C-alpha positions as CSV (number, residue, x, y, z in Angstrom):
1,M,0.0,0.0,0.0
2,T,2.9,2.4,0.7
3,V,4.3,2.0,-2.8
4,F,0.8,2.4,-4.3
5,R,0.3,5.5,-2.1
6,S,3.6,7.0,-3.3
7,L,2.7,6.4,-6.9
8,W,-0.7,7.9,-6.6
9,R,0.5,10.9,-4.8
10,S,3.4,11.3,-7.3
11,V,0.8,11.5,-10.1
12,R,-1.2,14.1,-8.1
13,L,2.0,16.1,-7.4
14,A,2.9,16.1,-11.1
15,G,-0.6,17.4,-11.8
16,Y,-0.2,20.3,-9.4
17,F,3.1,21.2,-11.0
18,A,1.5,21.1,-14.4
19,M,-1.5,23.2,-13.3
20,Y,0.4,25.9,-11.5
21,G,3.3,25.8,-13.9
22,T,0.8,26.5,-16.7
23,E,-0.5,29.4,-14.7
24,L,3.0,30.9,-14.4
25,L,3.5,30.5,-18.2
26,V,0.2,32.3,-18.9
27,K,0.2,35.0,-16.3
28,R,3.9,35.5,-15.7
29,P,3.4,37.5,-12.5
30,K,5.6,40.6,-12.3
31,T,5.3,41.9,-8.7
32,C,6.6,40.3,-5.5
33,E,3.1,40.2,-4.2
34,A,1.7,38.3,-7.2
35,R,4.6,35.8,-7.2
36,A,4.3,35.2,-3.5
37,D,0.5,34.7,-3.8
38,W,1.1,32.1,-6.6
39,L,3.5,30.2,-4.4
40,H,1.2,30.4,-1.4
41,R,-1.7,28.9,-3.3
42,F,0.4,26.2,-4.9
43,A,2.0,25.1,-1.6
44,A,-1.4,25.1,0.2
45,R,-3.0,23.0,-2.5
46,A,-0.1,20.6,-2.7
47,L,-0.1,19.9,1.1
48,R,-3.8,19.4,1.2
49,G,-3.6,17.0,-1.7
50,L,-0.7,15.0,-0.2
51,G,-2.4,14.7,3.2
52,I,0.2,16.7,5.1
53,E,-1.3,18.8,8.0
54,I,0.1,21.9,9.8
55,D,-0.2,22.9,13.4
56,F,1.1,26.4,14.0
57,M,1.4,28.6,17.1
58,D,1.1,32.4,17.0
59,P,0.5,34.3,13.7
60,F,3.0,34.4,10.9
61,P,4.8,37.8,11.0
62,E,3.3,40.1,8.4
63,R,6.6,41.7,7.4
64,G,10.4,41.8,8.1
65,A,12.6,38.7,8.2
66,V,11.7,35.3,9.5
67,I,14.5,32.9,10.5
68,S,14.0,29.2,11.2
69,N,15.8,25.9,11.7
70,H,16.0,23.8,8.6
71,L,15.0,20.1,8.3
72,S,13.8,19.4,4.7
73,Y,12.8,20.8,1.4
74,L,9.3,20.4,2.9
75,D,10.0,23.4,5.2
76,I,9.7,25.8,2.3
77,V,6.3,24.3,1.2
78,V,5.0,24.5,4.8
79,F,6.0,28.2,5.3
80,A,4.7,29.1,1.9
81,A,1.4,27.4,2.6
82,L,0.9,29.4,5.8
83,H,1.5,32.8,4.4
84,R,2.6,34.8,1.3
85,C,6.3,35.2,1.6
86,V,9.6,35.2,-0.3
87,F,12.5,32.8,0.4
88,V,16.2,33.1,0.3
89,S,17.7,29.8,-1.1
90,K,20.9,28.3,-2.3
91,V,21.6,29.2,-5.9
92,E,22.0,25.5,-6.9
93,I,18.2,25.1,-6.8
94,Q,18.0,27.6,-9.7
95,G,19.5,24.9,-11.9
96,W,17.1,22.1,-11.0
97,P,14.7,21.0,-13.9
98,V,11.2,22.5,-13.5
99,V,11.6,23.3,-9.8
100,G,14.4,25.8,-10.5
101,W,12.3,27.6,-13.1
102,M,9.3,27.7,-10.7
103,T,11.3,29.0,-7.8
104,D,12.8,31.6,-10.0
105,M,9.4,32.7,-11.2
106,S,8.1,32.8,-7.6
107,G,10.6,35.5,-6.7
108,T,13.1,33.5,-4.7
109,V,16.3,35.4,-3.7
110,Y,19.4,33.3,-4.4
111,V,22.6,33.1,-2.4
112,S,25.8,31.2,-3.3
113,R,27.0,29.9,0.0
114,G,30.8,30.0,0.5
115,H,31.3,32.7,-2.1
116,G,32.4,36.1,-0.8
117,G,30.0,38.9,-1.3
118,S,27.1,36.6,-2.2
119,A,25.1,37.8,0.9
120,V,25.7,41.4,-0.1
121,K,24.3,40.7,-3.6
122,A,21.2,39.0,-2.0
123,R,20.5,42.1,0.0
124,Q,19.0,43.9,-3.1
125,G,16.4,41.1,-3.5
126,M,15.7,41.1,0.3
127,R,15.3,44.8,0.3
128,A,12.7,44.6,-2.6
129,T,10.8,42.0,-0.6
130,V,10.8,44.0,2.6
131,E,9.8,47.2,0.8
132,S,6.9,45.3,-0.8
133,G,5.5,44.5,2.6
134,L,6.1,40.8,2.4
135,P,8.1,38.7,4.9
136,V,11.4,37.2,3.7
137,V,12.2,33.7,5.1
138,F,15.6,32.1,5.3
139,F,17.4,29.4,7.3
140,P,20.6,30.6,9.0
141,E,21.9,27.0,9.6
142,G,22.7,27.0,5.9
143,T,21.9,23.3,5.5
144,T,19.4,20.8,6.7
145,S,19.6,18.4,9.7
146,D,17.8,15.4,11.2
147,G,16.3,17.6,13.9
148,S,18.3,16.1,16.8
149,G,20.0,19.5,17.4
150,L,20.4,23.0,16.1
151,L,23.5,23.7,14.0
152,P,25.5,26.9,14.3
153,F,24.0,29.9,12.5
154,H,25.8,31.7,9.7
155,G,25.8,35.5,10.1
156,G,26.1,36.7,6.5
157,L,22.5,36.9,5.5
158,L,21.5,38.0,9.0
159,A,23.8,40.9,8.9
160,Q,22.5,42.0,5.5
161,V,18.9,41.9,6.8
162,M,19.9,43.9,9.8
163,T,21.4,46.6,7.6
164,L,17.9,47.0,6.1
165,G,16.6,48.1,9.5
166,T,13.8,45.6,9.5
167,T,12.6,43.2,12.2
168,V,13.9,39.6,12.5
169,T,11.5,37.1,14.1
170,A,12.4,33.6,15.1
171,A,10.4,30.5,14.0
172,H,10.8,26.8,14.6
173,I,9.6,23.9,12.5
174,G,9.3,20.2,13.5
175,Y,7.5,17.2,12.2
176,T,5.7,14.2,13.6
177,L,4.2,11.0,12.2
178,E,0.7,10.6,13.6
179,A,0.2,7.1,12.0
180,D,2.0,3.8,12.0
181,N,4.1,3.7,8.8
182,G,5.9,0.4,9.6
183,A,9.1,-0.6,11.3
184,G,12.2,1.6,10.8
185,V,10.3,4.6,9.5
186,T,11.3,7.8,11.4
187,V,10.9,11.5,11.1
188,G,14.7,11.9,11.2
189,S,15.3,9.6,8.2
190,D,12.1,9.7,6.2
191,V,10.8,13.3,6.6
192,C,13.9,15.2,7.3
193,Y,16.2,15.5,4.2
194,W,19.9,15.7,5.2
195,G,23.3,14.2,4.9
196,D,23.8,12.1,1.8
197,A,20.2,11.4,1.1
198,T,19.2,11.4,-2.6
199,L,16.4,13.7,-3.5
200,V,14.1,11.6,-5.8
201,P,14.0,8.4,-3.7
202,H,13.5,10.5,-0.6
203,V,10.5,12.4,-2.1
204,F,9.0,9.1,-3.2
205,R,9.3,7.6,0.3
206,L,7.8,10.8,1.8
207,L,4.8,10.7,-0.5
208,G,4.0,7.2,0.8
209,L,3.9,8.2,4.4
210,R,0.6,8.6,6.4
211,G,0.0,11.1,9.2
212,V,2.8,13.6,8.4
213,R,2.2,16.7,10.5
214,A,4.3,19.9,10.6
215,K,4.4,21.9,13.8
216,V,5.5,25.6,13.4
217,R,6.0,28.1,16.2
218,F,6.7,31.8,15.8
219,A,8.1,34.1,18.5
220,E,5.7,36.5,20.0
221,R,8.0,39.5,19.2
222,P,11.1,40.2,17.0
223,I,14.6,39.5,18.3
224,V,16.2,42.3,20.2
225,F,19.9,42.1,19.3
226,S,22.5,43.4,21.7
227,S,24.9,44.3,18.9
228,D,24.9,45.8,15.5
229,V,25.9,44.3,12.1
230,L,29.6,44.8,12.9
231,H,29.2,42.0,15.4
232,R,27.4,39.5,13.2
233,K,28.8,36.4,15.0
234,L,27.2,37.6,18.2
235,A,24.0,38.4,16.4
236,A,24.0,34.9,14.9
237,R,24.4,33.4,18.3
238,E,21.5,35.4,19.6
239,A,19.3,34.5,16.7
240,R,20.1,30.8,17.3
241,E,19.2,31.2,20.9
242,A,15.8,32.6,19.9
243,V,15.1,29.7,17.7
244,L,16.4,27.2,20.3
245,A,14.0,28.8,22.8
246,L,11.1,28.0,20.6
247,A,12.3,24.4,20.2
248,E,12.4,24.0,23.9
249,Q,8.9,25.4,24.2
250,E,7.7,22.8,21.7
251,E,9.4,20.1,23.5
252,S,7.8,21.2,26.8
253,A,4.4,21.3,25.2
254,E,4.8,17.8,23.9
255,V,5.8,16.5,27.3
256,S,2.9,18.2,29.0
257,G,0.5,17.1,26.3
258,D,-0.6,20.7,25.3
């Protein structure tokens, strides 16, 4: 049944790509708002069709920057489904077949990690997003993990956002499996996408899972940094602490059953 479910949902997902990809070709949205609205509708429809549910605490920040831990490609779909927003992503995605074109058309701001000055170049795109009144979402860990801990945060993009004078709000995302998917199936290996996992087989397994639920928390107020952009390592540590605090809140809630 799991393989059949994966196949059926693969067909549905391909249908969503065809439907919303055609809309992009026809309408070719020009503004940040129109592109973010397209991505929001696409993501929300895809999650509903794939049976993935979202629990979220507190409202999604209406503007400024939102920073979060990073577990999977699914994170982007979840955040986009919750609210119109623009993402900062690694430039490699731009070269992916179909997906790269769609992320490009949806207004994604690209950054080439490890290349000097890349974050500075990304600032222009982030500025346009902030000025349009949309939140910009990025993941300061710079890569995904299995969710067992929080990796160190990189300060490059964070510093560029701080120079824009906008707010930075912490978020935390996690996943649970609310149904029995068989022996050996775990969130860390079958929902989270990290390490040397291969994309296509991982997506196929994910599509076969039952009871996938995303849990998202947003901080009640923006981060108050004790330093300025000249001390970006300190700012990165403070940003990480803010996300870690949300992770601890989620863990406490799960223990208490709230």
